[in-house]
One Martini backbone bead per residue (centre of mass of N, CA, C, O) as a GRO file, in nm:
protein
  117
    1MET     BB    1  -0.559  -1.020  -4.682
    2GLY     BB    2  -0.510  -0.917  -4.990
    3SER     BB    3  -0.405  -0.898  -5.353
    4ALA     BB    4  -0.467  -0.627  -5.417
    5ILE     BB    5  -0.423  -0.337  -5.612
    6LEU     BB    6  -0.407  -0.021  -5.522
    7GLY     BB    7  -0.534   0.332  -5.623
    8ASP     BB    8  -0.469   0.501  -5.360
    9LEU     BB    9  -0.478   0.814  -5.149
   10HIS     BB   10  -0.307   0.925  -4.857
   11VAL     BB   11  -0.327   1.147  -4.564
   12LEU     BB   12  -0.138   1.301  -4.309
   13ASP     BB   13  -0.202   1.493  -4.041
   14GLY     BB   14   0.032   1.642  -3.842
   15ASP     BB   15  -0.161   1.772  -3.616
   16SER     BB   16  -0.391   1.533  -3.580
   17MET     BB   17  -0.312   1.239  -3.687
   18VAL     BB   18  -0.503   1.210  -3.951
   19TRP     BB   19  -0.648   1.013  -4.179
   20ARG     BB   20  -0.698   1.056  -4.543
   21ALA     BB   21  -0.860   1.057  -4.833
   22LEU     BB   22  -0.767   1.118  -5.170
   23ASP     BB   23  -0.959   1.249  -5.425
   24GLY     BB   24  -0.968   1.226  -5.741
   25ARG     BB   25  -1.030   1.369  -6.031
   26PRO     BB   26  -1.163   1.340  -6.307
   27ALA     BB   27  -1.035   1.261  -6.608
   28SER     BB   28  -1.036   1.350  -6.935
   29ASN     BB   29  -0.800   1.135  -6.939
   30VAL     BB   30  -0.725   0.815  -6.869
   31ARG     BB   31  -0.403   0.850  -6.888
   32ASP     BB   32  -0.389   1.044  -6.628
   33LEU     BB   33  -0.419   0.786  -6.479
   34PRO     BB   34  -0.288   0.573  -6.262
   35ALA     BB   35  -0.205   0.275  -6.217
   36PRO     BB   36  -0.221   0.016  -6.014
   37VAL     BB   37   0.052  -0.008  -5.785
   38HIS     BB   38   0.380  -0.125  -5.678
   39GLY     BB   39   0.682   0.017  -5.609
   40ALA     BB   40   0.673   0.315  -5.628
   41GLY     BB   41   0.766   0.646  -5.683
   42LEU     BB   42   0.753   0.916  -5.432
   43ALA     BB   43   0.730   1.281  -5.468
   44ALA     BB   44   0.785   1.623  -5.351
   45ALA     BB   45   0.690   1.915  -5.548
   46ALA     BB   46   0.541   2.195  -5.614
   47ALA     BB   47   0.243   2.094  -5.519
   48LYS     BB   48   0.339   1.798  -5.584
   49LEU     BB   49   0.303   1.466  -5.692
   50TRP     BB   50   0.543   1.207  -5.785
   51LEU     BB   51   0.491   0.935  -6.013
   52PHE     BB   52   0.711   0.637  -6.060
   53GLY     BB   53   0.617   0.364  -6.181
   54GLY     BB   54   0.585   0.028  -6.113
   55GLN     BB   55   0.384  -0.270  -6.021
   56SER     BB   56   0.188  -0.507  -6.217
   57GLY     BB   57   0.253  -0.782  -6.133
   58ARG     BB   58   0.501  -0.847  -6.394
   59THR     BB   59   0.461  -0.538  -6.460
   60CYS     BB   60   0.644  -0.265  -6.553
   61LYS     BB   61   0.690   0.086  -6.522
   62ASN     BB   62   0.767   0.442  -6.684
   63THR     BB   63   0.580   0.634  -6.565
   64LEU     BB   64   0.463   0.986  -6.528
   65HIS     BB   65   0.299   1.141  -6.252
   66SER     BB   66   0.075   1.399  -6.140
   67PHE     BB   67  -0.033   1.554  -5.820
   68ASP     BB   68  -0.238   1.795  -5.738
   69LEU     BB   69  -0.289   1.947  -5.421
   70THR     BB   70  -0.516   2.158  -5.508
   71THR     BB   71  -0.704   1.996  -5.742
   72HIS     BB   72  -0.685   1.678  -5.751
   73ALA     BB   73  -0.506   1.620  -6.017
   74TRP     BB   74  -0.419   1.413  -6.274
   75SER     BB   75  -0.109   1.359  -6.469
   76LEU     BB   76   0.051   1.302  -6.756
   77VAL     BB   77   0.404   1.299  -6.816
   78ALA     BB   78   0.630   1.441  -7.044
   79GLY     BB   79   0.939   1.392  -7.104
   80SER     BB   80   1.280   1.429  -7.159
   81GLY     BB   81   1.451   1.214  -7.307
   82VAL     BB   82   1.563   0.927  -7.135
   83ALA     BB   83   1.392   0.701  -6.981
   84PRO     BB   84   1.358   0.504  -6.761
   85LYS     BB   85   1.327   0.201  -6.701
   86ALA     BB   86   1.114  -0.019  -6.613
   87ARG     BB   87   0.999  -0.006  -6.259
   88GLY     BB   88   1.058  -0.124  -5.926
   89GLY     BB   89   1.178  -0.050  -5.604
   90HIS     BB   90   1.258   0.235  -5.598
   91SER     BB   91   1.421   0.546  -5.579
   92MET     BB   92   1.296   0.881  -5.488
   93THR     BB   93   1.365   1.236  -5.566
   94CYS     BB   94   1.350   1.576  -5.491
   95LEU     BB   95   1.533   1.874  -5.579
   96SER     BB   96   1.567   2.154  -5.433
   97GLY     BB   97   1.623   2.412  -5.671
   98ALA     BB   98   1.675   2.208  -5.931
   99ARG     BB   99   1.433   2.091  -6.085
  100CYS     BB  100   1.461   1.774  -5.988
  101MET     BB  101   1.469   1.417  -6.048
  102VAL     BB  102   1.550   1.112  -5.879
  103VAL     BB  103   1.646   0.784  -5.996
  104TRP     BB  104   1.707   0.462  -5.815
  105GLY     BB  105   1.699   0.158  -5.919
  106GLY     BB  106   1.572  -0.155  -5.904
  107HIS     BB  107   1.315  -0.343  -6.092
  108GLY     BB  108   1.269  -0.573  -6.378
  109LYS     BB  109   1.436  -0.739  -6.607
  110ARG     BB  110   1.612  -0.635  -6.367
  111HIS     BB  111   1.858  -0.523  -6.182
  112TYR     BB  112   1.927  -0.191  -6.067
  113ASN     BB  113   2.237   0.047  -6.085
  114ASP     BB  114   2.098   0.337  -6.133
  115MET     BB  115   2.090   0.686  -6.249
  116HIS     BB  116   1.833   0.953  -6.271
  117ARG     BB  117   1.765   1.310  -6.389
   0.00000   0.00000   0.00000
């Protein structure tokens, strides 16, 4: 087991129970690609995967990326309002019908006990 942080994405086919790697298309802007992290939040909604935060070394992030499951393209997403502080190890979910994502807890400069919508 190595100590490298991987930036890959895999999907399990529920019918065949076979794993396969999902290759993202090259981004026109390198900022659209998420950095390799661990402890990020990942949730699915509207044919997209939403990736928030995560940790690389001792640095936590508060970026939001989406991965389009149809085109296999990553995008950096600019939200509105005050974004949650940079964090890893948090929980995240998308609420169907409410068109919103909820982020809770995690750690960064300290341990968080907060919720963001």
